C-alpha positions in Angstrom: 7.1 -10.3 36.4 8.9 -7.3 34.9 6.8 -4.8 32.9 7.3 -3.8 29.2 5.6 -0.7 27.8 5.4 1.0 24.4 3.1 3.3 22.5 2.4 3.9 18.8 1.0 7.2 17.5 -2.3 6.9 15.4 -0.9 9.4 12.9 -1.2 7.0 10.0 -1.4 3.4 8.9 1.2 1.1 10.6 4.0 -0.2 8.4 6.9 -2.6 8.4 9.1 -0.1 10.4 6.5 -0.2 13.2 6.3 -3.9 13.1 10.0 -4.9 13.0 11.1 -1.9 15.1 8.6 -2.5 17.9 5.6 -4.6 17.5 7.4 -7.9 16.8 9.2 -7.3 20.1 5.9 -7.1 21.9 5.1 -10.6 20.7 8.6 -12.0 21.5 8.3 -10.9 25.1 4.6 -11.5 25.7 5.2 -14.6 27.9 8.1 -13.2 29.8 7.0 -9.6 30.5 3.8 -7.9 31.6 3.1 -5.9 28.5 1.4 -2.5 28.5 0.9 -1.3 24.9 -1.1 1.9 24.2 -2.3 4.0 21.3 -0.5 7.3 21.8 -3.4 9.6 20.6 -2.3 12.5 22.8 1.1 12.4 21.0 -0.5 12.4 17.6 -2.0 15.8 18.2 1.4 17.4 17.6 1.0 16.8 13.9 -2.5 15.3 13.2 -5.2 17.9 12.8 -8.1 15.8 11.2 -10.3 14.3 13.9 -11.9 11.7 11.6 -8.4 10.4 10.7 -7.5 10.2 14.3 -10.5 8.1 15.1 -10.0 5.8 12.2 -6.3 5.4 12.8 -6.9 4.6 16.5 -9.1 1.7 15.8 -6.9 0.5 13.0 -4.0 0.2 15.3 -6.0 -1.8 17.8 -7.0 -4.2 15.0 -3.3 -4.4 13.9 -2.2 -5.2 17.5 -4.8 -8.0 17.8 -4.2 -9.3 14.3 -0.4 -9.8 14.8 -1.1 -11.8 17.9 -1.1 -9.5 21.0 -3.2 -11.4 23.5 -5.4 -9.1 25.7 -5.2 -11.8 28.4 -1.5 -11.3 28.6 -1.0 -7.8 27.4 -2.8 -4.6 28.4 -3.9 -2.7 25.3 -5.3 0.7 26.0 -5.9 4.3 24.8 -3.6 7.0 26.2 -6.4 9.6 26.3 -8.5 7.2 28.4 -6.0 7.6 31.2 -5.9 11.4 31.9 -3.3 10.8 34.6 -0.7 10.8 31.8 -1.2 14.5 31.3 -1.4 15.2 35.1 2.0 13.4 35.5 3.3 15.4 32.6 2.7 18.6 34.4 4.4 17.4 37.5 7.5 16.3 35.5 7.5 19.5 33.4 8.4 21.5 36.4 11.6 19.7 37.0 12.6 19.3 33.3 15.1 21.8 31.9 14.0 23.5 28.6 17.5 23.0 27.2 17.1 19.3 27.5 14.0 19.4 25.3 15.6 21.8 22.8 18.5 19.4 22.3 16.1 16.6 21.2 17.2 15.1 17.9 13.6 14.4 16.9 12.5 18.0 17.6 15.3 19.5 15.6 14.8 17.1 12.8 11.1 17.9 12.5 11.8 21.7 12.6 14.3 21.2 9.8 11.6 19.3 7.8 9.2 22.2 8.1 6.9 21.0 11.0 5.2 23.8 12.9 7.1 24.3 16.2 4.2 24.0 18.6 4.7 23.5 22.3 3.5 19.9 22.1 6.3 19.1 19.7 8.9 20.5 22.1 7.5 18.9 25.2 6.8 15.5 23.6 9.6 13.9 25.6 8.0 14.9 28.9 4.7 13.3 28.0 6.7 10.3 26.8 8.4 10.2 30.2 5.1 10.3 32.0 3.8 7.5 29.8 6.7 5.3 30.8 7.3 6.3 34.5 3.6 6.2 35.5 3.6 2.4 35.1 6.9 1.6 36.8 8.1 0.3 33.5 11.2 -1.9 33.4 11.7 -2.3 29.6 10.8 -0.1 26.7 11.1 -1.5 23.1 12.2 1.4 21.0 13.7 2.2 17.6 17.1 3.8 17.5 15.5 7.1 16.7 13.7 7.0 20.0 16.7 6.0 22.1 17.4 9.7 23.0 13.8 10.2 24.2 14.2 7.2 26.6 17.5 8.7 27.8 15.6 11.9 28.5 13.0 9.8 30.4 15.8 8.4 32.6 17.2 11.9 33.1 13.8 13.3 34.2 13.2 10.4 36.5 16.6 10.9 38.2 16.0 14.6 38.5 12.7 14.0 40.3 14.2 11.4 42.6 17.1 13.6 43.4 15.1 16.8 43.9 12.7 15.2 46.3 15.2 12.7 47.8 13.1 9.7 47.0 13.5 6.4 45.1 10.1 6.9 43.4 10.6 6.4 39.7 12.2 3.3 38.2 14.9 3.9 35.5 13.6 2.1 32.4 15.9 0.2 30.1 15.6 0.3 26.3 15.3 -2.8 24.1 16.8 -2.2 20.7 17.5 -4.9 18.2 20.4 -3.6 16.0 19.6 -5.7 13.0 16.0 -4.4 12.6 15.8 -1.2 14.7 15.7 1.0 11.6 13.8 -0.4 8.7 14.6 1.3 5.4 11.7 2.9 3.5 11.0 2.9 -0.2 13.4 5.8 -0.7 16.2 4.4 1.4 15.6 6.7 4.4 14.2 5.3 7.7 10.7 4.1 7.0 8.3 6.7 8.5 4.8 7.9 8.0 6.2 11.4 8.1 8.4 10.8 5.0 5.7 9.0 3.0 8.0 6.1 2.3 6.2 3.3 4.0 5.2 -0.3 3.1 2.0 -1.2 5.0 1.6 -4.8 5.9 -2.2 -4.7 6.1 -2.8 -2.6 3.0 -4.8 -4.2 0.2 -2.8 -6.4 -2.2 -3.1 -3.7 -4.9 -1.8 -1.0 -2.6 0.9 -3.2 -1.1 2.2 -4.1 -4.6 2.3 -0.4 -5.5 4.3 0.4 -2.4 6.8 -2.4 -3.0 7.2 -1.4 -6.7 7.9 2.2 -5.7 11.1 1.2 -3.9 13.9 3.4 -5.3 16.6 1.6 -7.3 19.4 2.6 -9.7 19.3 2.4 -13.5 21.6 -0.6 -13.9 20.4 -2.5 -17.1 18.7 -5.9 -16.6 21.5 -8.0 -18.0 24.2 -6.5 -15.8 25.2 -7.5 -12.2 23.8 -5.3 -9.5 24.8 -4.2 -6.0 23.4 -7.0 -3.8 23.2 -4.6 -0.8 20.4 -2.6 -2.3 17.2 -1.4 -0.6 15.1 -4.3 -1.8 17.6 -6.8 -0.4 17.6 -5.0 3.0 13.9 -5.2 3.4 13.8 -8.8 2.0 16.2 -9.9 4.7 13.6 -9.0 7.4 11.4 -11.8 6.0 13.9 -14.5 5.0 16.7 -16.5 6.5 20.3 -16.4 5.4 19.9 -19.1 2.7 17.2 -17.1 0.9 19.1 -13.9 1.3 22.2 -15.5 -0.3 20.1 -16.8 -3.1 18.8 -13.3 -3.8 22.4 -12.0 -3.6 23.6 -14.5 -6.2 20.8 -13.5 -8.6 21.8 -9.9 -8.3 25.4 -10.6 -9.0 24.7 -13.0 -11.9 22.9 -10.5 -14.0 19.8 -11.0 -16.1 17.8 -10.4 -12.9 16.0 -7.1 -12.7 14.9 -5.0 -9.8 11.3 -5.7 -10.8 11.9 -9.5 -10.3 13.3 -8.8 -6.9 10.4 -6.6 -5.9 8.0 -9.4 -6.9 9.9 -11.8 -4.6 9.7 -9.3 -1.8 6.0 -8.8 -2.3 5.4 -12.6 -2.1 7.5 -12.7 1.1 5.5 -10.0 2.7 2.1 -11.6 1.8 3.3 -15.0 3.1 4.7 -13.6 6.3 1.5 -11.7 7.2 -1.0 -14.1 5.6 -2.6 -15.4 8.8 -2.6 -11.9 10.4 -4.3 -10.3 7.4 -7.1 -12.9 7.5 -7.5 -12.5 11.3 -7.7 -8.7 10.9 -10.5 -9.0 8.4 -12.5 -11.2 10.8 -11.9 -8.8 13.7 -13.3 -5.9 11.6 -16.6 -7.8 11.5 -16.7 -7.9 15.3 -15.8 -4.4 16.4 -17.8 -4.7 19.6 -15.2 -7.2 20.8 -12.4 -4.7 19.8 -14.1 -1.9 21.8 -14.5 -4.1 24.8 -10.8 -5.1 24.7 -9.7 -1.4 24.5 -12.0 -0.3 27.3 -11.0 -3.1 29.7 -7.3 -2.4 29.0 -7.8 1.3 29.6 -9.6 0.7 32.9 -6.7 -1.6 34.1 -4.1 0.9 33.1 -5.9 3.8 34.8 -6.1 2.1 38.2 -2.3 1.8 38.2 -1.8 5.4 36.9 -4.2 6.9 39.5 -2.2 5.4 42.4 1.2 6.5 40.9 0.0 10.1 40.3 -1.5 10.4 43.8 1.8 9.3 45.3 3.7 11.8 43.1 1.4 14.6 44.2 2.0 13.8 47.8 5.8 13.8 47.3 5.8 17.3 45.7 3.5 18.7 48.4 0.1 18.9 46.8 -2.6 18.6 49.4 -4.8 16.2 47.4 -8.4 15.4 48.3 -9.6 17.8 51.0 -13.0 16.1 51.2 -11.6 12.9 52.7 
């Protein structure tokens, strides 16, 4: 069975962009791929500086994964920092990765433009991402369009290593991008992102969820007048409803006497209905955190066994002596 892998940073509460851009794909392929899904806590250190938040966010993501239906008997759920071989592989890959490749990263340049502190981790993020993927001989990586370049970098790094050492050691992973949902619009119309503060969080309290939905930016068209049916509310609504429901909403916008507030209420109802069972399951899981800890620890142990073997082989290829006490 081919292997699928993806990681999510615990830099904040997960949102609709995370779900439709990646998490839903984990579920769709759970029976046809061997899934490896990790909490990318090392990656989060490029921007997250509050330890308590990191701890809380980490366990929240595990709860989210389990609540939406990831089955630990089918998918390996683990913590990146529980597998230190990720950082060891990163160093091996760093020494064959051109600096210019990293400086051309869209995400790196975008974050600098938005005022992020240009630390080394932010620059070398794609190398750690490459290690995350290559260490497990990954075949398929579900990613959003914004991460496509990083996966291309991963392939470049893998090819460079294979060519430099004249080996067929690293697989070249393929991206899985669903065009109709790869970029979910946020409440301000930009790509939904924790970094932009424009998220709608599916497991937020009903009060908070309503506040987020009601904050979706709209124009000032009066209630009685027709409205552009291709607005931000309609784009998010389409994620939860089939074509018939989408057309109904479109007709209401075009007919007039239908306000954006009415549309937001319909969107809120759609979100609550869609995630109803998952929200209930998550609340029950919170009452049994020992089970959650066990799932995370067992997944980390399984992942590390694979990573240790891959790193050892990589070290032998580059000429590191290894264990002199054998």
